[in-house]
N, C-alpha and C positions, 0 to 999 in steps of 0.2 A: 570430357569432364562435365557431369550433369550440373545444370544450373539450379539455383534455389527457386522455390515457388514465388518468393517475393520479386526476384529479378524478372521472372516470366510475366508477372502482373505488370511490372513497370514497362517492359517492352511492349506489351499489348496496349497499355495506356498511351505510350509514345506513338505507336502505329495508328491508333484510333485518332489521336490529335492531328497527325500528319494527314490522314484521310479526310478529316473534317475540314482542315485548312484548305486542302486541294478542292474539295467539293464546294466550299464557300467561294473560292476564287472563280471556279467555273460557272457557278450560278450567278455571281456578281457580273460576270462578263456576258451573261445572257446566252451562253452556249446551250443550255438545257432547254430553254424556251423556244429555240429556233426550230421551225419545222421546214423541211425541204422535201421535194419529190424524191422518191426512192432512187431513181437513176442518177441524180445529181449529188447524192451523198458520197463524200470522198472517203478514202481509206485512211487519211491521217487522223490519228486518235491517240489518246494517252495510253501508255502501256497499262494493262489491266492490273489493279491492285492485287497483290498476292502476299501470302504470309511472309513475314521477314525471315530470310534464310537463317539457319542456325550458324552462328559464327563460333568456332571453337579455337581456343588458343592452345597450341601444342608447345610444350617446353622441350627444347633439345639441349642436351648437356654437351659442352665442348670437351675436347680430350683432357683438358686439365681440370674438368669438373666444376668450372666456374659458370655461374648463371648470370646473365645480364638481360636487359630489356631487348637487345638486338637478337637474342637467341629464340624469342617467342615468334611463332609463325601463326597467322590466322588462316582458318579454312572455312569455307562456306559449304555446308552440307545441304543438298537439296533432296526433297522427297516427293515423288509423284508416281502414281500408278503402282504403289507397293515397292518401288525401287528407290534406293538412296545412292547418291553419287556426290563427289566433290566438284564444285563449280568455281574454279579459280577466277573466272572472268568477272564475277560479281565484286571481287575485291578492287577492280579497276574503277568502280563507280562510287560516288559518295552515297552513304546510306540514307541521307535525307534530301536527295535531289528530286526534281520533277522531270520525268522523261516523256518525250514524244516519239512515237513510232513514225518513221518516214518510209513510205512504200513507193514502188514503181521507180526506183533509182536505176539509172543506166549503168552499163558496164564500165564507163569511164569515170564514174563518181568514186572518189576515195574519201578518206577521213578529212583531208585538208579542204577539199571542195565543199563537202557538207558543212564543215566548220565555218568556212567563209560565208556560206549562205545564211548562217544563223548568228554570226559573230556581232551583228549590229545590236543585239539585245544585251544590255549591261550585265545581267547575271548568267550569261551563257557560260557553261562549264566545259562541256565535252561533246564531241560528235564521233560516232563509231559506225562504220559501214560493216555489215556482217558478211564474211567471206567463207567460201567452202574450204575446209581444212585441207582437202586433198589437192584441189586444182588451184586454189588461190583466187578464183573468180568470185565476183560479188554475187550474193544471193538476191540482190535487187531491193534490199531494205536496210535500214539502219536505225539508230536511236540518237537523239539529241537531248542533253540534260541542261537544266536550269536550276539555279539556287532559289530564285524568287518566283512564287506562283503567279504573280502578275505578268512577268515576262513570258512565262510558260503559256499562259492563256493568250497573250498578245501574239506570240509566235504561232500558236495553233490557228488563230483566226487569220493572221496576215499571210502566212506561208502556205495555207491550205490551197492546193491546186497550182502552186507556182512551179516553174521549171527550175530544176537543179541539174546542171549538165544538159544533156539533150533530151531528157525525158521528164515529164511532169512529176513533181513531188507530191504524192497523195498521202 
């Protein structure tokens, strides 16, 4: 279902406000002013801002032709490199959270272990370790989300280079 031009403008304004809030929090924490030697720069970083995925509500009609709120399903349509696909994993996350990429995770690290490592931050929402669909083994990275940008910045600063499991969390 195509969206109206006004709703697209509102979505862009909301996205711009979220990006500005995140940038202000990072600058206030002094993360942009900090210069480090090239070899000591760690892999922990915020996930790159990307355009808000298109969320489409699809109406399904039950057999008795009654419509209700429970019958609407949301879908996230992603587009990159000229290809579009449905990405249901985006529906698992809040649309207005702040996410940190956590790299170099060991094979023994699961969602619970990663969540325990970051649960001391009050606005912690969710931790997810990315796994190979075929084998179920970890791909060695994951994401952690926060509601408050201040907790997000504190976690980036305090957890950068710390060990989660038997391997350092970069």
